[in-house]
MMTF fields as JSON, N, C-alpha, C and O atoms, coordinates in Angstrom:
{
  "mmtfVersion": "1.0.0",
  "mmtfProducer": "UNKNOWN",
  "numBonds": 235,
  "numAtoms": 236,
  "numGroups": 59,
  "numChains": 1,
  "numModels": 1,
  "chainsPerModel": [1],
  "groupsPerChain": [59],
  "chainIdList": ["A"],
  "bondAtomList": [4, 2, 8, 6, 12, 10, 16, 14, 20, 18, 24, 22, 28, 26, 32, 30, 36, 34, 40, 38, 44, 42, 48, 46, 52, 50, 56, 54, 60, 58, 64, 62, 68, 66, 72, 70, 76, 74, 80, 78, 84, 82, 88, 86, 92, 90, 96, 94, 100, 98, 104, 102, 108, 106, 112, 110, 116, 114, 120, 118, 124, 122, 128, 126, 132, 130, 136, 134, 140, 138, 144, 142, 148, 146, 152, 150, 156, 154, 160, 158, 164, 162, 168, 166, 172, 170, 176, 174, 180, 178, 184, 182, 188, 186, 192, 190, 196, 194, 200, 198, 204, 202, 208, 206, 212, 210, 216, 214, 220, 218, 224, 222, 228, 226, 232, 230],
  "bondOrderList": [1, 1, 1, 1, 1, 1, 1, 1, 1, 1, 1, 1, 1, 1, 1, 1, 1, 1, 1, 1, 1, 1, 1, 1, 1, 1, 1, 1, 1, 1, 1, 1, 1, 1, 1, 1, 1, 1, 1, 1, 1, 1, 1, 1, 1, 1, 1, 1, 1, 1, 1, 1, 1, 1, 1, 1, 1, 1],
  "groupList": [{"groupName": "MET", "atomNameList": ["N", "CA", "C", "O"], "elementList": ["N", "C", "C", "O"], "formalChargeList": [0, 0, 0, 0], "bondAtomList": [1, 0, 2, 1, 3, 2], "bondOrderList": [1, 1, 2], "singleLetterCode": "M", "chemCompType": "L-PEPTIDE LINKING"}, {"groupName": "GLN", "atomNameList": ["N", "CA", "C", "O"], "elementList": ["N", "C", "C", "O"], "formalChargeList": [0, 0, 0, 0], "bondAtomList": [1, 0, 2, 1, 3, 2], "bondOrderList": [1, 1, 2], "singleLetterCode": "Q", "chemCompType": "L-PEPTIDE LINKING"}, {"groupName": "ALA", "atomNameList": ["N", "CA", "C", "O"], "elementList": ["N", "C", "C", "O"], "formalChargeList": [0, 0, 0, 0], "bondAtomList": [1, 0, 2, 1, 3, 2], "bondOrderList": [1, 1, 2], "singleLetterCode": "A", "chemCompType": "L-PEPTIDE LINKING"}, {"groupName": "LEU", "atomNameList": ["N", "CA", "C", "O"], "elementList": ["N", "C", "C", "O"], "formalChargeList": [0, 0, 0, 0], "bondAtomList": [1, 0, 2, 1, 3, 2], "bondOrderList": [1, 1, 2], "singleLetterCode": "L", "chemCompType": "L-PEPTIDE LINKING"}, {"groupName": "SER", "atomNameList": ["N", "CA", "C", "O"], "elementList": ["N", "C", "C", "O"], "formalChargeList": [0, 0, 0, 0], "bondAtomList": [1, 0, 2, 1, 3, 2], "bondOrderList": [1, 1, 2], "singleLetterCode": "S", "chemCompType": "L-PEPTIDE LINKING"}, {"groupName": "PRO", "atomNameList": ["N", "CA", "C", "O"], "elementList": ["N", "C", "C", "O"], "formalChargeList": [0, 0, 0, 0], "bondAtomList": [1, 0, 2, 1, 3, 2], "bondOrderList": [1, 1, 2], "singleLetterCode": "P", "chemCompType": "L-PEPTIDE LINKING"}, {"groupName": "ARG", "atomNameList": ["N", "CA", "C", "O"], "elementList": ["N", "C", "C", "O"], "formalChargeList": [0, 0, 0, 0], "bondAtomList": [1, 0, 2, 1, 3, 2], "bondOrderList": [1, 1, 2], "singleLetterCode": "R", "chemCompType": "L-PEPTIDE LINKING"}, {"groupName": "HIS", "atomNameList": ["N", "CA", "C", "O"], "elementList": ["N", "C", "C", "O"], "formalChargeList": [0, 0, 0, 0], "bondAtomList": [1, 0, 2, 1, 3, 2], "bondOrderList": [1, 1, 2], "singleLetterCode": "H", "chemCompType": "L-PEPTIDE LINKING"}, {"groupName": "VAL", "atomNameList": ["N", "CA", "C", "O"], "elementList": ["N", "C", "C", "O"], "formalChargeList": [0, 0, 0, 0], "bondAtomList": [1, 0, 2, 1, 3, 2], "bondOrderList": [1, 1, 2], "singleLetterCode": "V", "chemCompType": "L-PEPTIDE LINKING"}, {"groupName": "LYS", "atomNameList": ["N", "CA", "C", "O"], "elementList": ["N", "C", "C", "O"], "formalChargeList": [0, 0, 0, 0], "bondAtomList": [1, 0, 2, 1, 3, 2], "bondOrderList": [1, 1, 2], "singleLetterCode": "K", "chemCompType": "L-PEPTIDE LINKING"}, {"groupName": "THR", "atomNameList": ["N", "CA", "C", "O"], "elementList": ["N", "C", "C", "O"], "formalChargeList": [0, 0, 0, 0], "bondAtomList": [1, 0, 2, 1, 3, 2], "bondOrderList": [1, 1, 2], "singleLetterCode": "T", "chemCompType": "L-PEPTIDE LINKING"}, {"groupName": "GLU", "atomNameList": ["N", "CA", "C", "O"], "elementList": ["N", "C", "C", "O"], "formalChargeList": [0, 0, 0, 0], "bondAtomList": [1, 0, 2, 1, 3, 2], "bondOrderList": [1, 1, 2], "singleLetterCode": "E", "chemCompType": "L-PEPTIDE LINKING"}, {"groupName": "GLY", "atomNameList": ["N", "CA", "C", "O"], "elementList": ["N", "C", "C", "O"], "formalChargeList": [0, 0, 0, 0], "bondAtomList": [1, 0, 2, 1, 3, 2], "bondOrderList": [1, 1, 2], "singleLetterCode": "G", "chemCompType": "PEPTIDE LINKING"}, {"groupName": "ILE", "atomNameList": ["N", "CA", "C", "O"], "elementList": ["N", "C", "C", "O"], "formalChargeList": [0, 0, 0, 0], "bondAtomList": [1, 0, 2, 1, 3, 2], "bondOrderList": [1, 1, 2], "singleLetterCode": "I", "chemCompType": "L-PEPTIDE LINKING"}, {"groupName": "TRP", "atomNameList": ["N", "CA", "C", "O"], "elementList": ["N", "C", "C", "O"], "formalChargeList": [0, 0, 0, 0], "bondAtomList": [1, 0, 2, 1, 3, 2], "bondOrderList": [1, 1, 2], "singleLetterCode": "W", "chemCompType": "L-PEPTIDE LINKING"}, {"groupName": "TYR", "atomNameList": ["N", "CA", "C", "O"], "elementList": ["N", "C", "C", "O"], "formalChargeList": [0, 0, 0, 0], "bondAtomList": [1, 0, 2, 1, 3, 2], "bondOrderList": [1, 1, 2], "singleLetterCode": "Y", "chemCompType": "L-PEPTIDE LINKING"}, {"groupName": "PHE", "atomNameList": ["N", "CA", "C", "O"], "elementList": ["N", "C", "C", "O"], "formalChargeList": [0, 0, 0, 0], "bondAtomList": [1, 0, 2, 1, 3, 2], "bondOrderList": [1, 1, 2], "singleLetterCode": "F", "chemCompType": "L-PEPTIDE LINKING"}, {"groupName": "ASP", "atomNameList": ["N", "CA", "C", "O"], "elementList": ["N", "C", "C", "O"], "formalChargeList": [0, 0, 0, 0], "bondAtomList": [1, 0, 2, 1, 3, 2], "bondOrderList": [1, 1, 2], "singleLetterCode": "D", "chemCompType": "L-PEPTIDE LINKING"}, {"groupName": "CYS", "atomNameList": ["N", "CA", "C", "O"], "elementList": ["N", "C", "C", "O"], "formalChargeList": [0, 0, 0, 0], "bondAtomList": [1, 0, 2, 1, 3, 2], "bondOrderList": [1, 1, 2], "singleLetterCode": "C", "chemCompType": "L-PEPTIDE LINKING"}, {"groupName": "ASN", "atomNameList": ["N", "CA", "C", "O"], "elementList": ["N", "C", "C", "O"], "formalChargeList": [0, 0, 0, 0], "bondAtomList": [1, 0, 2, 1, 3, 2], "bondOrderList": [1, 1, 2], "singleLetterCode": "N", "chemCompType": "L-PEPTIDE LINKING"}],
  "groupTypeList": [0, 1, 2, 3, 4, 5, 6, 7, 8, 9, 10, 11, 11, 2, 3, 6, 3, 12, 13, 11, 4, 12, 14, 15, 2, 13, 9, 8, 4, 12, 10, 16, 8, 4, 12, 5, 7, 17, 4, 11, 2, 17, 18, 4, 6, 9, 13, 17, 11, 13, 19, 5, 5, 2, 8, 9, 9, 9, 6],
  "groupIdList": [1, 2, 3, 4, 5, 6, 7, 8, 9, 10, 11, 12, 13, 14, 15, 16, 17, 18, 19, 20, 21, 22, 23, 24, 25, 26, 27, 28, 29, 30, 31, 32, 33, 34, 35, 36, 37, 38, 39, 40, 41, 42, 43, 44, 45, 46, 47, 48, 49, 50, 51, 52, 53, 54, 55, 56, 57, 58, 59],
  "secStructList": [7, 7, 7, 3, 3, 3, 3, 3, 3, 7, 2, 2, 2, 2, 2, 2, 2, 6, 1, 7, 7, 3, 3, 3, 3, 3, 3, 6, 6, 7, 7, 3, 3, 3, 3, 3, 3, 1, 1, 2, 2, 2, 2, 2, 2, 2, 2, 2, 2, 2, 1, 7, 7, 7, 7, 7, 7, 7, 7],
  "xCoordList": [104.566, 104.243, 104.285, 103.678, 104.982, 105.088, 104.05, 103.82, 103.435, 102.441, 103.166, 103.846, 103.025, 103.658, 102.582, 101.479, 102.909, 101.971, 102.735, 103.909, 102.052, 102.707, 102.732, 101.794, 103.793, 103.91, 104.644, 105.681, 104.102, 104.755, 105.674, 105.267, 106.916, 107.897, 108.101, 108.6, 107.706, 107.841, 109.284, 110.1, 109.583, 110.95, 111.587, 112.738, 110.858, 111.424, 111.873, 112.979, 111.018, 111.366, 112.479, 113.362, 112.428, 113.456, 114.836, 115.814, 114.918, 116.196, 116.701, 117.893, 115.784, 116.16, 116.664, 117.592, 116.044, 116.42, 117.584, 118.163, 117.922, 119.001, 118.6, 119.416, 117.33, 116.818, 116.112, 115.944, 115.697, 114.934, 113.464, 112.975, 112.77, 111.341, 110.642, 111.148, 109.506, 108.741, 107.94, 107.806, 107.415, 106.608, 107.496, 108.331, 107.312, 108.081, 107.153, 106.093, 107.566, 106.886, 107.522, 108.742, 106.695, 107.232, 106.556, 105.415, 107.297, 106.757, 105.952, 106.02, 105.196, 104.425, 105.364, 104.981, 106.576, 107.56, 108.108, 108.755, 107.839, 108.348, 109.603, 110.124, 110.1, 111.293, 110.992, 110.014, 111.831, 111.676, 112.113, 113.178, 111.283, 111.578, 111.919, 112.792, 111.23, 111.421, 111.101, 110.234, 111.807, 111.501, 112.763, 113.861, 112.641, 111.386, 110.707, 111.365, 109.393, 108.582, 107.92, 107.683, 107.626, 107.058, 105.633, 105.225, 104.88, 103.478, 103.056, 103.749, 101.911, 101.369, 101.043, 101.23, 100.556, 100.223, 101.473, 101.438, 102.582, 103.845, 104.301, 104.756, 104.17, 104.57, 103.696, 104.203, 102.401, 101.482, 101.788, 101.696, 102.153, 102.526, 103.764, 103.832, 104.73, 105.942, 105.602, 106.152, 104.712, 104.284, 103.653, 103.905, 102.837, 102.218, 103.248, 103.062, 104.343, 105.426, 106.14, 106.451, 106.393, 107.096, 106.199, 106.638, 104.96, 103.97, 102.741, 101.761, 102.741, 101.559, 100.319, 100.4, 99.167, 97.927, 97.675, 97.957, 97.153, 96.861, 95.791, 94.801, 95.998, 95.018, 94.161, 94.665, 92.85, 91.939, 91.806, 91.657, 91.862, 91.727, 90.254, 89.428, 89.946, 88.575, 88.34, 89.236, 87.146, 86.832, 86.117, 85.778],
  "yCoordList": [97.433, 97.745, 99.257, 100.002, 99.694, 101.129, 101.561, 100.871, 102.689, 103.22, 103.966, 104.959, 103.49, 104.132, 104.69, 104.15, 105.772, 106.344, 106.851, 107.208, 106.88, 107.395, 108.925, 109.56, 109.503, 110.963, 111.332, 110.752, 112.298, 112.751, 113.926, 114.895, 113.826, 114.899, 115.538, 114.906, 116.801, 117.529, 117.973, 117.943, 118.382, 118.73, 119.77, 119.611, 120.822, 121.904, 121.388, 121.689, 120.616, 120.065, 119.024, 118.945, 118.224, 117.205, 117.846, 117.341, 118.949, 119.65, 120.145, 120.061, 120.661, 121.165, 120.037, 120.231, 118.85, 117.712, 116.902, 116.067, 117.152, 116.414, 114.995, 114.074, 114.833, 113.528, 113.684, 114.802, 112.567, 112.605, 112.856, 112.446, 113.527, 113.699, 112.373, 111.555, 112.162, 110.933, 110.616, 111.443, 109.419, 108.953, 108.214, 107.397, 108.506, 107.882, 107.32, 107.881, 106.205, 105.672, 106.367, 106.354, 106.97, 107.693, 107.24, 106.779, 107.385, 107.129, 108.35, 109.404, 108.206, 109.316, 110.467, 111.633, 110.147, 111.159, 111.953, 112.985, 111.451, 112.12, 111.483, 111.941, 110.439, 109.742, 108.952, 108.207, 109.115, 108.378, 106.936, 106.684, 105.984, 104.569, 103.905, 103.039, 104.311, 103.682, 104.678, 105.537, 104.561, 105.418, 105.911, 105.625, 106.631, 107.104, 106.017, 105.142, 106.093, 105.197, 106.028, 107.223, 105.387, 106.09, 106.582, 107.588, 105.871, 106.25, 105.973, 105.284, 106.525, 106.275, 104.788, 104.224, 104.159, 102.729, 101.894, 100.97, 102.206, 101.492, 101.668, 100.723, 102.883, 103.182, 102.402, 101.847, 102.363, 101.63, 100.136, 99.483, 99.595, 98.181, 97.909, 96.901, 98.81, 98.65, 98.737, 97.986, 99.636, 99.754, 98.444, 97.988, 97.839, 96.553, 95.442, 94.528, 95.509, 94.526, 94.712, 93.739, 95.955, 96.262, 95.969, 95.371, 96.39, 96.269, 95.552, 96.218, 94.241, 93.573, 93.895, 94.024, 94.027, 94.301, 93.177, 92.009, 93.542, 92.556, 91.587, 91.987, 90.318, 89.291, 89.03, 88.72, 89.162, 88.924, 87.433, 86.646, 87.058, 85.656, 85.295, 86.083, 84.084, 83.596, 83.101, 82.55, 83.299, 82.84, 81.542, 81.014],
  "zCoordList": [103.174, 101.788, 101.6, 102.37, 100.603, 100.342, 99.317, 98.324, 99.561, 98.625, 97.521, 97.779, 96.287, 95.142, 94.234, 94.154, 93.554, 92.593, 91.376, 91.474, 90.215, 89.012, 89.029, 89.512, 88.509, 88.448, 87.174, 86.853, 86.452, 85.228, 85.544, 86.185, 85.084, 85.261, 83.897, 82.966, 83.796, 82.53, 82.318, 83.239, 81.096, 80.69, 81.607, 82.013, 81.932, 82.751, 84.119, 84.567, 84.775, 86.084, 85.962, 86.816, 84.888, 84.67, 84.532, 85.085, 83.803, 83.655, 85.005, 85.303, 85.814, 87.137, 88.035, 88.82, 87.916, 88.75, 88.18, 88.874, 86.914, 86.275, 85.882, 85.914, 85.512, 85.089, 83.75, 83.262, 83.154, 81.912, 82.235, 83.287, 81.33, 81.532, 81.25, 80.481, 81.854, 81.675, 82.915, 83.817, 82.949, 84.074, 85.065, 84.675, 86.349, 87.414, 88.481, 88.758, 89.077, 90.252, 91.449, 91.606, 92.287, 93.441, 94.729, 94.732, 95.819, 97.149, 97.588, 96.956, 98.663, 99.224, 99.593, 99.501, 100.003, 100.4, 99.212, 99.391, 97.979, 96.784, 96.226, 95.209, 96.865, 96.409, 95.14, 95.085, 94.122, 92.875, 93.095, 93.657, 92.649, 92.83, 91.5, 91.439, 90.439, 89.136, 88.037, 88.199, 86.915, 85.79, 85.124, 85.602, 84.052, 83.453, 82.617, 82.053, 82.551, 81.743, 80.647, 80.821, 79.52, 78.369, 78.581, 78.002, 79.412, 79.61, 81.052, 81.801, 81.414, 82.748, 82.914, 83.993, 81.846, 81.899, 82.158, 82.971, 81.475, 81.708, 83.158, 83.802, 83.647, 85.016, 86.007, 86.982, 85.756, 86.637, 86.64, 87.679, 85.476, 85.414, 86.274, 86.977, 86.211, 87.023, 88.506, 89.312, 88.87, 90.267, 90.723, 91.838, 89.867, 90.208, 90.354, 91.158, 89.578, 89.725, 91.063, 91.751, 91.42, 92.666, 93.87, 94.853, 93.782, 94.845, 94.322, 93.987, 94.234, 93.696, 94.514, 95.735, 93.854, 94.596, 95.613, 95.344, 96.759, 97.798, 97.325, 96.712, 97.615, 97.259, 98.484, 99.563, 98.296, 99.416, 99.663, 98.728, 100.926, 101.296, 101.389, 101.849, 100.942, 101.057, 102.465, 103.105, 102.929, 104.287, 104.276, 105.335]
}
């Protein structure tokens, strides 16, 4: 399971990277996985689709 987190890329950085500004799901290494998304909430939903939260087993 890969740890993903939401990250906002502002216009200045987006221009430097050659991407659109917005919210992106990124790996710990900084690799972009998904995006751009309109909001942090949209990005978090996509992260949950890619990496569903672990379901605890009942004992």
